[in-house]
C-alpha positions in Angstrom: -1.9 20.7 35.9 -5.4 19.8 34.9 -4.4 17.0 32.6 -2.5 15.2 35.4 -5.4 15.7 37.8 -7.9 14.2 35.3 -5.6 11.1 34.9 -5.4 10.8 38.7 -9.1 11.1 39.1 -9.7 8.4 36.4 -7.2 6.0 38.0 -8.7 6.6 41.5 -12.1 5.6 40.1 -10.7 2.6 38.3 -8.9 1.2 41.3 -11.4 2.1 44.1 -14.8 2.0 42.3 -17.5 4.4 43.4 -16.3 7.6 45.1 -18.1 10.7 46.3 -17.2 14.1 45.1 -16.0 14.9 48.6 -13.7 11.9 48.7 -12.3 12.7 45.3 -11.7 16.3 46.3 -9.9 15.2 49.5 -7.6 12.8 47.5 -6.9 15.3 44.8 -6.6 18.2 47.2 -9.0 20.4 45.2 -12.5 21.8 45.9 -15.7 19.8 45.3 -16.6 22.3 42.6 -13.4 21.4 40.8 -14.3 17.8 40.9 -17.6 18.5 39.3 -15.9 20.4 36.5 -13.3 17.6 36.0 -16.1 15.0 35.9 -17.8 17.0 33.1 -14.4 17.2 31.2 -13.9 13.4 31.4 -17.5 12.8 30.2 -16.9 15.2 27.3 -13.7 13.3 26.4 -15.7 10.1 26.1 -15.0 8.4 29.4 -18.1 6.5 30.6 -18.3 8.3 34.0 -21.6 8.3 35.8 -22.7 10.3 38.9 -25.4 8.9 41.2 -27.3 11.3 43.6 -28.3 10.5 47.1 -26.6 9.3 50.3 -25.0 6.3 48.7 -24.2 8.0 45.5 -21.0 9.2 43.9 -19.0 8.9 40.7 -18.2 5.5 39.1 -17.0 4.2 35.8 -19.1 1.9 33.6 -18.6 -1.7 34.7 -15.7 -3.3 32.7 -14.2 0.0 31.6 -10.4 0.1 32.0 -8.1 2.7 30.8 -4.7 1.9 29.3 -3.2 4.9 31.0 -0.6 4.0 33.6 -0.5 7.4 35.4 3.2 7.8 34.6 4.5 11.2 33.7 7.1 11.6 31.0 9.8 11.9 33.7 8.6 8.8 35.5 8.5 6.8 32.2 12.0 7.9 31.4 13.2 7.0 34.9 11.6 3.5 34.6 13.5 2.6 31.5 16.7 4.2 32.7 16.6 2.1 35.9 16.3 -1.1 34.0 19.9 -2.4 34.1 20.1 -5.4 31.7 23.6 -6.6 32.8 22.9 -7.1 36.6 19.4 -8.4 35.8 20.9 -11.0 33.5 23.4 -12.0 36.2 20.5 -12.6 38.6 18.7 -14.7 36.0 16.1 -12.0 35.5 17.1 -10.8 32.0 14.1 -12.2 30.2 11.8 -11.2 33.0 13.0 -7.6 32.8 12.7 -7.5 29.1 9.1 -8.9 29.2 8.1 -6.4 31.9 9.5 -3.4 30.0 7.7 -4.6 26.8 4.4 -4.8 28.7 4.9 -1.4 30.3 5.8 0.1 26.9 2.7 -1.4 25.3 0.5 0.2 28.0 2.0 3.6 27.7 0.3 6.3 25.7 2.1 7.1 22.5 3.7 10.3 23.7 5.2 8.6 26.8 6.3 5.6 24.8 8.3 8.0 22.7 10.0 9.4 25.8 10.8 5.9 27.0 12.3 4.8 23.7 14.3 8.0 23.5 15.8 7.5 27.0 16.6 3.9 26.3 18.4 4.9 23.0 20.4 7.7 24.5 21.6 6.4 28.0 23.3 3.1 28.9 24.5 2.1 32.3 27.7 0.0 32.4 28.3 -0.8 36.1 31.9 -2.3 36.0 34.8 0.1 35.8 37.6 0.2 33.2 40.7 -2.0 33.7 38.6 -4.7 35.5 37.3 -7.9 34.0 33.8 -8.9 35.0 33.9 -11.1 38.0 32.9 -14.7 37.6 29.9 -15.2 39.9 28.5 -18.7 39.1 26.6 -18.9 42.4 24.9 -15.5 42.1 21.5 -16.9 41.0 21.5 -19.4 43.9 22.4 -16.7 46.4 19.7 -14.4 45.0 17.2 -17.2 45.4 18.3 -17.8 49.0 17.9 -14.1 49.7 14.4 -14.1 48.3 13.3 -17.3 50.0 15.1 -16.7 53.3 17.1 -20.0 53.0 20.2 -20.8 55.0 23.4 -21.2 52.9 26.4 -23.3 53.8 29.4 -22.1 51.7 33.1 -22.6 51.3 34.5 -19.1 51.0 37.9 -17.8 50.0 39.1 -14.8 52.0 42.3 -12.7 51.7 44.0 -13.8 55.0 45.1 -17.3 56.2 43.5 -19.7 56.4 42.2 -18.6 53.0 39.5 -21.3 52.4 36.9 -21.4 55.2 33.4 -22.8 55.7 30.6 -20.4 56.7 26.9 -20.7 57.6 25.1 -17.6 56.1 21.6 -16.2 56.6 21.5 -14.0 53.5 19.6 -10.8 54.1 20.3 -9.0 50.8 22.5 -8.4 47.8 24.4 -5.3 46.8 26.0 -4.4 43.5 28.9 -2.1 44.0 31.2 -1.0 41.1 30.4 -4.1 39.1 30.9 -6.5 42.0 28.2 -8.4 43.9 28.2 -8.6 47.7 25.9 -10.6 50.0 25.0 -9.2 53.4 24.3 -12.1 55.7 23.7 -12.9 59.3 24.6 -13.6 62.0 26.3 -10.2 62.5 25.5 -9.2 59.8 28.6 -9.4 57.8 29.5 -8.8 54.1 30.8 -11.4 51.7 31.9 -11.1 48.1 29.8 -13.5 45.9 32.6 -14.1 43.5 34.7 -15.6 46.4 32.1 -18.3 47.1 33.7 -21.6 46.0 31.0 -24.1 46.9 27.4 -23.6 48.0 24.7 -25.7 49.6 21.2 -24.3 50.3 19.7 -27.4 51.9 19.7 -26.4 55.5 16.2 -24.9 55.6 14.9 -21.5 56.3 15.8 -18.6 58.7 13.8 -15.7 59.9 15.0 -12.4 58.5 15.1 -9.6 61.2 12.1 -7.4 60.7 14.0 -4.2 61.4 17.0 -4.9 59.1 17.5 -2.0 56.6 19.8 -3.1 53.8 20.4 0.4 52.4 21.1 1.8 55.9 23.5 -1.1 56.7 25.4 -0.6 53.4 25.8 3.1 54.1 27.3 2.4 57.5 29.4 -0.4 56.2 31.0 1.9 53.6 31.7 4.6 56.1 33.3 2.2 58.6 35.3 0.6 55.7 36.8 4.0 54.7 37.5 4.8 58.4 39.4 1.5 58.8 41.1 2.0 55.4 42.7 5.4 56.1 44.3 4.9 59.5 47.7 6.6 58.7 48.7 10.1 57.8 51.2 11.8 55.6 52.4 15.4 55.4 52.8 16.5 51.8 53.5 19.6 49.7 51.6 20.0 46.4 52.5 22.1 43.4 50.1 24.9 42.4 47.0 23.5 40.7 47.5 19.9 41.8 44.5 18.2 43.3 44.2 15.0 45.3 41.2 12.8 45.0 38.8 11.4 47.7 39.4 11.8 51.4 43.0 13.1 50.7 41.5 15.9 48.6 39.0 16.7 51.4 41.8 16.9 53.9 43.8 19.3 51.6 40.7 21.6 51.3 40.2 21.4 55.1 43.7 22.0 56.5 45.9 22.8 53.5 47.8 26.1 53.7 49.7 28.0 51.0 53.4 28.6 51.5 55.6 31.4 50.2 56.6 29.5 47.0 52.9 28.9 46.1 52.9 25.2 47.1 50.3 23.9 49.5 51.2 22.0 52.7 48.7 19.6 54.1 48.2 16.5 56.3 46.3 13.8 54.4 45.0 10.3 55.4 46.7 7.3 53.7 45.8 3.7 53.6 49.3 2.4 54.0 52.9 3.2 53.1 52.7 0.8 50.1 49.4 2.3 48.8 50.6 5.9 49.3 53.9 5.2 47.6 52.1 4.1 44.5 49.5 6.9 44.5 52.0 9.7 45.2 54.4 8.5 42.5 51.7 9.2 39.9 52.1 12.9 40.6 55.8 12.9 39.8 57.6 16.1 40.7 54.3 17.8 41.6 54.3 16.4 45.1 56.8 16.3 47.9 56.3 13.9 50.9 57.7 15.3 54.1 56.4 12.7 56.6 56.4 9.9 57.5 60.1 9.3 57.1 59.5 5.7 55.9 57.3 6.9 53.0 59.7 9.7 52.1 62.6 7.2 52.0 60.6 4.7 50.0 59.7 7.3 47.3 63.3 8.6 47.2 64.6 5.1 46.7 62.2 4.5 43.8 63.1 7.9 42.2 66.8 7.1 42.5 66.3 3.7 40.9 64.4 5.3 38.0 67.2 7.9 37.6 69.8 5.2 37.4 67.8 3.2 34.9 67.1 6.1 32.6 70.5 7.6 33.1 72.2 4.4 31.9 69.9 4.2 29.0 70.5 7.7 27.8 74.2 7.3 28.0 74.2 4.4 25.6 
C-alpha cells in the first residue's frame, strides 16, 4: 500500500540520512519514478524533504526533523501489547520496566494505532498458569534471571524427586523458560533443565562463565520436550473405546493411527501409557466407556477399583 511505503521511506531517511532515489527504490522494491512521486507526496503532506542534484545528491530530511511514527502497522501494534505478559515480567522483576516501555510506545503511536493497542489490551489477557494449580513460589527467580543475563555461575542447593533429594549443583545458566506457569532454567554443563521453584539456596559469587555461542534455547527446549514425552510414554495398553469417546494427547494420536472399528461399534487400539498407576487414574475417568484388555496388571487394577466402588455404593444403597 502507498501509505505504508511512504512511512517506510520516511523512516529510512530518518535513520540513514541522505539516500539517492536509486537506493530508496532498491530498499522499497519499487521503480525510481515511484520514488520521485512518493517524495512529492511527502512534501505535499508537509514533510521537510529536500532533493539535491548531482553525483553526491539525494533525498534528505531537514536537520533535526524527527517523525513520531514508529512504522508499526495496526497488527504489529496489537501484537506488541498482546505479547506484554505482566505476570511473568513481574516475577522477573521487570513489571515496572514493562509498564514504562508500553507507556512510551503508546505515546509514540499515531492515534489510530494507539486505539488498536488499547483495544487489544482491553479484550485479551494471558494467564499462564493452569487451573487447579497454585502459583509456584520462586523467590530465587530474579537472581537466576540476573545470572542468565550476566553469564554468572550459580552454586545452588536443589531439591529433586529421587533420593538423595537435596543436592548441591554448580550451574552455568544459559536461559529461562516459562512453561504452563512454571519457570525452568536451562544450565550447563550438559545442558540440563532445572525447576527454579526447587532451588532451596543460591550463591552467585563464583564468577562468570562463557556461554556457548551456538546454543539455541528454543531449539534445545523443543528437543527436550520431545525427549521428555518419549521417555514418559514407555508402556502400552490395548483398549476398547465406546462410540464417540476420544482420548487426548499421544493416546488420541495412537487411536487415530491404529484404531479399528469392531462389529459392536467400539474401537480397539493400542495406546502409549506413562505407567500402570497413571493409566489407571486416567482410564477410570471414562467409566464404562472404556475397556482395558492389556496389560493384565492394569486390567486387574481397574477391576479391583471398580469392585471396591461397587461394594461401597452397594452397601450405601442398601441402608
